[in-house]
C-alpha positions in Angstrom: -48.5 -159.5 31.6 -48.3 -155.8 30.6 -50.6 -154.6 27.8 -50.4 -151.2 26.2 -52.9 -149.0 24.2 -52.2 -145.7 22.5 -54.3 -142.7 23.1 -53.9 -138.9 23.2 -54.0 -135.9 25.6 -55.1 -132.6 24.2 -53.1 -129.4 24.7 -54.9 -126.7 22.7 -55.1 -128.0 19.1 -52.2 -130.4 19.7 -52.8 -134.1 20.4 -50.0 -135.5 22.6 -49.3 -139.2 22.4 -50.1 -141.1 25.6 -49.5 -144.8 26.3 -52.0 -146.6 28.6 -50.1 -149.4 30.3 -51.9 -152.1 32.3 -50.2 -154.6 34.6 -51.9 -157.4 36.7 -49.9 -158.4 39.7 -50.6 -160.8 42.6 -51.9 -159.1 45.7 -55.0 -157.7 47.3 -57.6 -156.8 44.7 -57.2 -153.1 43.9 -57.6 -150.8 40.8 -55.1 -148.0 40.7 -54.7 -145.3 37.9 -51.4 -143.3 38.0 -49.8 -140.8 35.7 -51.4 -137.4 36.7 -55.0 -138.3 36.0 -57.7 -135.6 36.7 -60.9 -136.4 38.5 -62.7 -137.5 35.3 -59.9 -140.0 34.5 -59.8 -141.2 38.1 -63.6 -142.0 37.9 -62.9 -144.2 34.8 -62.4 -147.1 37.3 -66.1 -147.2 38.1 -67.2 -146.7 34.5 -64.9 -149.4 33.2 -65.9 -151.8 36.0 -69.6 -151.3 35.2 -69.1 -151.5 31.4 -67.2 -154.8 31.7 -69.9 -156.2 34.0 -72.5 -155.3 31.4 -70.8 -157.5 28.8 -70.4 -160.4 31.3 -66.8 -159.9 32.5 -65.5 -159.2 36.0 -62.3 -157.6 37.0 -59.6 -160.2 37.9 -59.0 -160.5 41.7 -55.5 -159.0 41.4 -53.7 -155.7 41.9 -54.5 -153.8 38.7 -52.1 -150.9 37.9 -52.9 -148.5 35.0 -50.1 -146.1 34.1 -50.7 -143.2 31.8 -47.3 -142.4 30.2 -45.6 -140.0 30.1 -46.4 -139.7 33.8 -45.6 -135.9 34.0 -48.1 -134.9 31.4 -51.5 -133.9 32.9 -54.4 -136.2 31.7 -57.8 -134.6 31.4 -61.1 -135.8 30.0 -63.4 -138.9 29.8 -61.9 -140.1 26.5 -59.4 -142.2 28.4 -62.2 -144.6 29.4 -62.1 -146.8 26.3 -58.2 -147.1 26.1 -58.1 -148.0 29.8 -60.8 -150.7 29.3 -59.0 -152.1 26.2 -55.6 -152.1 28.0 -57.2 -154.0 30.9 -58.8 -156.5 28.5 -55.5 -156.9 26.7 -53.8 -157.7 30.0 -56.6 -160.2 30.8 -56.1 -161.9 27.4 -59.6 -161.2 26.2 -58.3 -159.3 23.2 -55.0 -159.6 21.4 -52.5 -157.0 22.7 -50.6 -156.9 19.3 -53.9 -156.0 17.5 -54.4 -153.1 19.9 -50.9 -151.8 19.2 -52.0 -150.6 15.7 -54.6 -148.2 16.9 -55.1 -144.9 18.8 -58.1 -145.2 21.0 -60.5 -142.5 22.4 -64.0 -142.7 23.8 -66.1 -142.4 26.9 -67.8 -145.5 28.3 -71.4 -145.6 29.6 -72.3 -148.0 32.4 -74.1 -150.3 30.0 -71.0 -150.7 27.8 -71.9 -148.1 25.1 -69.1 -146.0 23.7 -70.2 -142.3 24.2 -68.9 -139.3 22.3 -66.0 -137.2 23.7 -64.4 -133.9 22.5 -61.3 -133.9 20.2 -61.8 -136.9 18.0 -60.8 -135.0 14.8 -57.5 -134.1 16.4 -57.0 -137.7 17.5 -57.7 -138.9 13.9 -55.2 -136.5 12.5 -52.6 -137.6 15.0 -53.3 -141.3 14.3 -52.7 -140.7 10.6 -49.5 -138.9 11.2 -48.0 -141.8 13.1 -49.4 -144.5 10.8 -52.0 -146.0 13.1 -55.7 -146.5 12.9 -58.3 -144.9 15.2 -60.9 -146.4 17.5 -63.6 -143.9 18.4 -67.3 -143.6 19.3 -69.8 -144.5 16.5 -71.4 -141.0 16.7 -68.1 -139.4 15.9 -67.0 -141.8 13.1 -68.0 -139.3 10.3 -65.9 -136.6 12.1 -62.9 -138.9 12.3 -63.3 -139.9 8.7 -62.6 -136.3 7.6 -58.9 -136.8 8.5 -58.7 -139.2 5.5 -55.4 -140.7 6.6 -56.2 -143.4 9.1 -58.4 -146.5 9.3 -61.4 -145.6 11.5 -63.2 -148.1 13.7 -66.4 -146.5 15.0 -67.6 -148.6 17.9 -71.2 -148.4 19.1 -70.4 -150.4 22.3 -67.7 -152.4 23.9 -69.0 -155.8 22.9 -69.2 -154.9 19.2 -65.6 -153.6 19.4 -64.4 -156.9 20.9 -66.3 -158.9 18.2 -64.6 -156.7 15.5 -61.1 -157.4 16.9 -61.9 -161.2 17.1 -63.2 -161.2 13.5 -66.7 -162.3 14.5 -68.6 -159.2 13.3 -66.6 -156.5 11.5 -67.6 -152.9 11.8 -68.1 -151.0 8.6 -65.8 -148.0 8.0 -67.8 -144.7 8.6 -68.3 -142.3 5.7 -67.0 -138.7 6.1 -69.6 -136.3 7.5 -71.5 -134.0 5.1 -70.1 -130.6 4.3 -73.0 -128.1 4.7 -73.2 -125.3 2.1 -72.6 -121.7 3.2 -75.8 -120.1 4.5 -76.7 -116.5 5.3 -79.2 -115.6 8.0 -79.5 -111.8 7.3 -79.5 -110.0 4.0 -78.2 -106.5 3.4 -81.4 -105.8 1.5 -83.1 -105.8 4.9 -81.0 -102.8 6.0 -82.8 -99.5 5.4 -80.6 -96.5 4.6 -77.1 -96.7 6.2 -75.3 -96.5 2.9 -72.0 -95.4 4.6 -72.1 -98.3 7.0 -72.9 -100.8 4.3 -70.0 -99.5 2.3 -67.7 -99.9 5.3 -69.1 -103.4 5.9 -68.2 -104.3 2.3 -64.6 -103.0 2.7 -64.3 -104.9 6.0 -65.4 -108.1 4.3 -63.2 -107.7 1.3 -60.0 -107.1 3.3 -60.7 -108.9 6.6 -60.6 -105.7 8.5 -61.9 -105.0 12.1 -64.8 -102.6 12.3 -66.5 -100.5 15.0 -70.0 -99.0 14.6 -71.0 -96.1 16.8 -74.7 -95.0 16.8 -77.9 -94.7 18.7 -80.1 -97.6 19.7 -82.2 -99.1 16.9 -80.0 -97.7 14.1 -79.3 -101.2 12.8 -75.8 -101.9 14.1 -76.6 -105.5 15.1 -78.4 -106.2 11.8 -75.4 -104.9 9.9 -73.1 -107.2 11.8 -75.3 -110.2 11.3 -75.1 -109.6 7.5 -71.3 -109.9 7.5 -71.0 -113.7 7.3 -73.4 -113.6 4.3 -71.0 -111.5 2.2 -67.8 -113.2 3.3 -66.5 -115.9 0.9 -67.2 -119.5 2.1 -64.5 -121.4 3.9 -62.3 -123.4 1.6 -61.5 -127.1 2.5 -58.4 -126.3 4.5 -60.1 -123.5 6.4 -63.2 -125.7 7.1 -60.8 -128.3 8.6 -59.2 -125.6 10.8 -62.5 -124.4 12.1 -63.7 -127.9 12.7 -60.6 -128.8 14.8 -61.5 -125.9 17.2 -65.1 -127.1 17.3 -64.0 -130.7 17.9 -61.8 -129.7 20.9 -64.7 -127.6 22.3 -67.1 -130.5 21.8 -69.5 -128.5 19.5 -68.9 -130.5 16.3 -72.1 -132.4 15.9 -72.6 -135.4 13.7 -69.2 -134.9 12.0 -70.8 -132.2 9.8 -68.3 -129.6 8.5 -69.6 -126.3 7.5 -68.5 -123.8 4.8 -70.2 -120.9 6.6 -67.7 -118.7 8.5 -68.3 -118.7 12.3 -70.2 -115.9 13.9 -69.9 -115.5 17.6 -71.7 -112.9 19.7 -70.9 -113.3 23.4 -72.8 -111.3 26.0 -71.1 -108.3 27.6 -71.0 -110.2 30.9 -68.5 -112.7 29.5 -65.4 -113.4 31.6 -61.8 -113.3 30.3 -61.7 -117.1 30.3 -64.9 -117.2 28.3 -63.6 -114.7 25.7 -60.0 -115.7 25.3 -60.0 -119.3 26.6 -58.9 -121.0 29.8 -60.7 -122.3 32.9 -59.8 -125.2 35.1 -59.7 -127.4 32.0 -58.3 -125.1 29.4 -60.9 -124.8 26.6 -61.0 -122.4 23.6 -62.8 -119.2 24.2 -65.1 -117.1 21.9 -62.2 -115.6 20.1 -61.0 -119.0 19.1 -64.5 -120.4 18.3 -64.8 -117.5 15.9 -61.5 -118.4 14.2 -61.6 -117.5 10.5 -65.0 -115.9 11.1 -66.6 -113.0 12.9 -66.4 -112.0 16.6 -69.2 -109.5 17.2 -69.1 -107.6 20.5 -72.3 -105.6 21.0 -72.4 -102.9 23.7 -68.6 -102.7 23.6 -68.1 -100.4 26.6 -70.2 -102.7 28.8 -67.6 -105.4 28.7 -65.1 -105.4 31.5 -62.0 -103.3 30.5 -59.6 -106.1 31.4 -61.6 -108.5 29.3 -61.5 -106.2 26.3 -57.8 -105.5 26.7 -57.1 -109.3 26.7 -58.0 -109.2 23.0 -55.1 -107.0 22.0 -52.6 -109.9 21.5 -55.0 -112.2 19.6 -56.1 -109.4 17.2 -52.4 -108.6 16.4 -50.9 -112.1 16.4 -53.9 -114.3 15.3 -53.4 -116.7 18.2 -54.2 -116.7 21.9 -51.8 -118.2 24.4 -53.2 -119.4 27.7 -50.5 -119.9 30.3 -51.1 -122.1 33.4 -48.8 -123.5 36.0 -49.1 -127.0 34.5 -49.6 -126.2 30.8 -49.1 -123.6 28.2 -51.8 -123.8 25.5 -52.1 -122.0 22.2 -55.4 -121.7 20.2 -55.8 -120.1 16.8 -57.7 -116.8 16.9 -57.5 -115.2 13.5 -60.8 -113.4 13.7 -62.5 -110.3 12.2 -63.7 -108.2 15.1 -66.9 -106.3 14.6 -68.0 -104.1 17.5 -70.9 -101.9 18.2 -71.6 -99.2 20.8 -73.8 -96.3 21.7 -72.2 -92.9 21.6 -73.0 -92.5 25.3 -74.8 -94.4 28.1 -78.3 -93.0 27.2 -77.5 -93.6 23.5 -78.9 -90.3 22.1 -75.9 -87.9 22.3 -76.7 -86.0 19.1 -80.4 -85.6 19.8 -81.1 -82.5 22.0 -84.6 -83.8 22.8 -83.4 -87.2 24.1 -79.8 -86.7 25.2 -79.1 -86.6 29.0 -78.2 -83.4 30.8 -74.6 -84.5 31.2 -73.8 -84.4 27.5 -71.1 -84.2 26.2 -69.3 -85.3 29.3 -71.5 -88.4 29.4 -70.1 -89.5 26.0 -66.5 -88.9 27.1 -66.8 -91.0 30.2 -68.7 -93.8 28.4 -66.3 -94.1 25.4 -63.3 -93.9 27.7 -64.2 -97.4 29.0 -62.6 -98.8 25.8 -58.9 -98.3 25.8 -57.1 -96.4 23.1 -54.7 -99.3 22.2 -57.7 -101.6 21.5 -59.4 -98.9 19.3 -56.1 -98.4 17.5 -56.4 -102.1 16.4 -59.7 -101.4 14.7 -59.3 -100.4 11.1 -62.8 -99.0 10.3 -64.7 -96.6 12.6 -68.2 -95.8 11.3 -70.8 -93.4 12.6 -74.2 -95.1 12.2 -76.9 -92.4 11.9 -80.5 -92.9 13.2 -83.0 -94.4 10.8 -85.8 -92.0 9.9 -89.4 -92.9 9.2 -88.8 -91.9 5.5 -86.1 -94.6 5.3 -88.4 -97.3 6.8 -91.1 -96.8 4.3 -88.8 -97.2 1.3 -89.0 -100.5 -0.6 -86.1 -103.0 -0.2 -83.0 -102.0 -2.2 -82.2 -103.8 -5.4 -78.7 -104.7 -4.1 -78.6 -107.4 -1.4 -76.0 -109.7 0.1 -75.4 -111.8 -3.1 -74.4 -108.8 -5.2 -72.1 -107.4 -2.5 -70.7 -110.9 -1.9 -69.8 -111.2 -5.6 -67.6 -108.0 -5.4 -66.1 -109.2 -2.1 -65.2 -112.6 -3.7 -63.5 -110.8 -6.6 -61.4 -108.7 -4.2 -60.5 -111.7 -2.2 -59.4 -113.6 -5.4 -57.1 -110.7 -6.2 -55.6 -110.9 -2.7 -55.3 -114.7 -2.9 -53.2 -114.3 -6.1 -51.2 -111.5 -4.6 -50.3 -113.3 -1.4 -50.0 -116.8 -3.0 -46.4 -117.3 -1.7 -46.7 -115.1 1.4 -48.0 -115.9 5.0 -50.8 -113.4 4.6 -54.3 -114.4 3.4 -55.9 -110.9 3.2 -54.9 -107.3 3.1 -55.6 -107.0 6.9 -52.7 -109.5 7.5 -50.1 -107.9 5.2 -47.2 -106.3 7.0 -43.6 -105.2 6.6 -42.1 -105.5 3.1 -45.2 -107.3 1.9 -47.3 -104.2 2.8 -44.8 -101.8 1.3 -44.5 -103.7 -2.0 -48.2 -103.8 -2.7 -49.8 -100.9 -0.7 -47.6 -97.9 -1.1 -49.7 -95.1 -2.7 -48.8 -92.9 -5.5 -47.2 -89.5 -4.9 -50.5 -87.5 -4.3 -51.6 -90.4 -2.0 -48.4 -90.3 -0.1 -48.6 -86.5 0.5 -52.2 -86.8 1.7 -51.3 -89.7 4.0 -48.4 -87.8 5.5 -50.5 -84.7 6.1 -53.3 -86.7 7.6 -50.9 -88.7 9.8 -49.7 -85.5 11.3 -53.1 -83.8 11.7 -54.8 -86.9 13.0 -51.8 -87.9 15.2 -51.8 -91.5 13.8 -49.7 -94.0 15.5 -47.4 -96.3 13.5 -50.0 -99.0 13.8 -52.8 -96.6 12.7 -50.7 -95.5 9.7 -50.2 -99.2 8.7 -53.9 -99.9 9.0 -54.8 -97.0 6.8 -52.5 -98.4 4.1 -54.2 -101.8 4.4 -57.7 -100.4 4.1 -56.6 -98.2 1.1 -55.3 -101.3 -0.6 -58.6 -103.1 -0.1 -60.6 -100.1 -1.5 -58.3 -100.2 -4.5 -59.0 -103.9 -4.9 -62.7 -103.3 -4.8 -62.4 -100.7 -7.5 -60.2 -102.9 -9.7 -57.2 -100.6 -9.5 -53.7 -101.9 -9.8 -52.1 -99.3 -7.5 -53.3 -97.3 -4.5 -54.2 -93.7 -5.3 -55.1 -90.6 -3.5 -58.9 -91.3 -3.7 -58.4 -94.7 -2.0 -56.2 -93.1 0.8 -58.9 -90.4 1.3 -61.7 -92.9 1.8 -59.5 -95.0 4.1 -58.8 -91.9 6.2 -62.5 -91.2 6.5 -62.9 -94.4 8.5 -60.1 -93.6 10.9 -60.7 -92.4 14.4 -58.8 -89.2 15.2 -56.8 -89.2 18.4 -58.1 -86.7 20.9 -55.8 -83.7 21.6 -54.6 -83.3 25.2 
């Protein structure tokens, strides 16, 4: 008898249908798994054997063949344990094979028969709903699966409880959806002393979704400013929260099925590898740029990152996705992030201070800043010089305006953009391009003249020209202006890095 159970294989944020087929044939006792299993899937034999022994069942003395179809699709992960066990139990006649046909099954088995969590359950639940089936998953991930809202979810604590449910002896209750946490802010702009120019640039970056680079000496507050950004960004809406949770589910970081409305904030160390930043590895997993999807990717000490690692961000910053190509798979992860970077002006960090700067200045600064490629800098909309904080600034009382007040202005600007791009693929000004950008961001005649003169004097690239228009549109939105004027273009140009002359 052949029994089949549906499960999935994960490729990026895509759940591919996989059928686990089990056949018991006469011959020497043997347990074989075929269909391109990786080492974790191959080890399922021992986990399934032990879990069945824990509930008082032994493997039949036959030749057991498990086929994972389609056979040419690589199978990775421990979530194949439970579907393999159920396919085997179906072939043995312990559970009705027709009942199993109505479910997609995922879950890892412990040696005592418990069903342990495994990454990607939210994707499996969405896939099950699309094909009109229910989902069997670990009890710890029932709230996560329930967020899909389209499929019947059976959250099993262990193998014996799942068998009793299928036999009708003791039904398992449907899990409730996990809680959605309210947006929280760790740092408040009221904590920042001085730095009015940098705070203004941060507000513009938040309002339009623009990338930002801060250059200044150590201790000037660059990291504090960056940590304030999530607090002034609008909370994730329901669709965005689901997108972020899908990435977290594949990465295995979605705990307790709890969705959050706070935008992700990722701050990898400068020793991060290319695979850690953009995704990849032996088992392709999302990198930091995908874990920060719809949030903030903060790169502190920017020139200390390997140059090849930084340059790997060019395509994700432009396209909003990162594609990881391997010999046996081509995986795409979402990566629509807001890049915020910080760096010292030179290696010693005190270029403008004659008492502290090294003897190699200004050559020290040229060599240090050259570690970051021009094409990457061209993709950063706002370049801000962060000045040292003086003792006079530090003794001042906290400012009356903090993150809540700035967040209110950002929310108003975002609402204007949401209405403007309602029927367009863009969500914010930073994503507008082509005819969409021309229709809404073309400045008035004085603004056009100023932009044309500046483009020539500052040697702006076509990309740089476009990004100035996007920033000017955001500044106009913050001021409540219908069109883009000369004053908005002038402020946008003040945040643009001038190309060095040869």
